C-alpha positions, 0 to 999 in steps of 0.5 A: 340489459334487454333494452335501452331507454330512448332518453339514454339513446339520445344522450349516448348518440348526442341527438338533438331533441326537436320534440320530446314525448312525455314518456321518453324515459320509458320508451324501450329500444330492444332491437338494433335495427332501424327503418327508413320509411321510404315505401311508407312515405310512398303510400305502402304500409303493408309490413311496416316495421313500426317497432323500429326507430324511423330514420328520415334521410336525404332520399326520403326528405327530397321525395317528400319535398317533391309531393303535393302538400296534401299528399305529404301531409296525409302520408306523414299523418298515417306514419305517425298513427303507428306506435313508433318509438321515435323518428330521427332526421339525419344531416341536420335537415329541417323537418316539414311542419306537419312532422312536428305537428303529428309528432306532438299530436301522437306524442312521438319523440322527434330527433335530429342528428348532424351525421349522414344517414349511413354514418348514423345507422352505423353508430346506432347499430354499433351502440345498440349491439353493445348495449343489448348484448348478453352480459354477466358480472364476475368477481376478478381482475382484468388486465391487458398483458402483451395486448391480450386480455387476461381475466384473473379469478380465484378465492378472495385473498389469493392475490389477484389485485397484488399480481395485477399491480405487479403486472402494471409495474411491468408495463401492462394495463389495468382494465378492471379490479374486483368487479368485471362486467363482461358482454358478448358481442357477436363471437367475442367477449369483452370486459370492462369495469363499472363506471363508478370504480373504473381505474381504482384498485383495492390493495390490502393494507393500503386501501383504495388506489387510483392507478391512472393517477399513480402510473399514468393514462398508459397504465389503464384501459377502459375495455379489452377482449378476454383471451385467457382466463387464469385461476389463481389458487393457494398451493395444495401440496396434495394436489398434482398440478399440470406440468406438461400442458397437453390437456387443454382447459376452457372456461365457458363465458356466455357460450364462448370457450376461452382457454383457462389455466390454473396457477398455484400461488405460494410465497416466493413464486413470481406469479406476475412473471408466470402470467406473462409467460402464460400469455406469451405461450397462449399467443403462440398457441393461437398462432398454431404452435404448441410447445407441449405438443412439439416436445411430445412429438419430439419424444415420440420420434426419439422413442421410435428412433431408438426402437428402430435402432434396437431392432436393427442391432 
């Protein structure tokens, strides 16, 4: 989504509605920024970022309290004359009467939070950064294996859910089955399940199962960063699969390169165990050790050594 409605923001951050505008369900917040209108309350309205949420904190409140009533009223009225999305007052402070008066006159929502100004700004920016982040939905299964997010993709019926179920039995955790919602937050991508189907899994021949009820809360997780993509495909006898691992493959997800492996599936092959090994191996690569390159270097050194011994003979 490229915006969040004001009513959704109120619900998400548990804000007290002191006055609700008639269009609170339609007001769109599309920037993860907030403005503290200290300069505006001092009378300077050039470059007023009126398109942002306006936050009245301790400093602004005490400054207004120090002004003569007529000046405070004049500057408050001018601030509300701009098309601002809403005003939030922090620390549970009591708004001045003219604030509510002009909020009603201009039909601007007036909200209150018990949080300190700094805490509320952090909560607001973190929430909006995530809510407004680029997003895609993919068909697959997301599991946490050894603390790393592994996205399983592949054709329908290849065994993604069954493999994930075996991983859960081995002590790993389910994040999403069938539908994975992926967001890019700064330079990380993280996946989650749609709220409606969270913690549920479809197993052919059984139907829908609730993983949290079957295996406990330790078997599920609401979201996880995606560190590895594994594509499961039916074994193709005519295809030559990578047996060394020197060639690095990547999946491009929302502009982020994520290591990718293609693992062939056939009866008798323990796919869950292979994924565990792949995850551990990927962690080693992230830490700077690549087994394939290490073996390749050893082989090259051995070849050079034998060539040198031959020349000496």
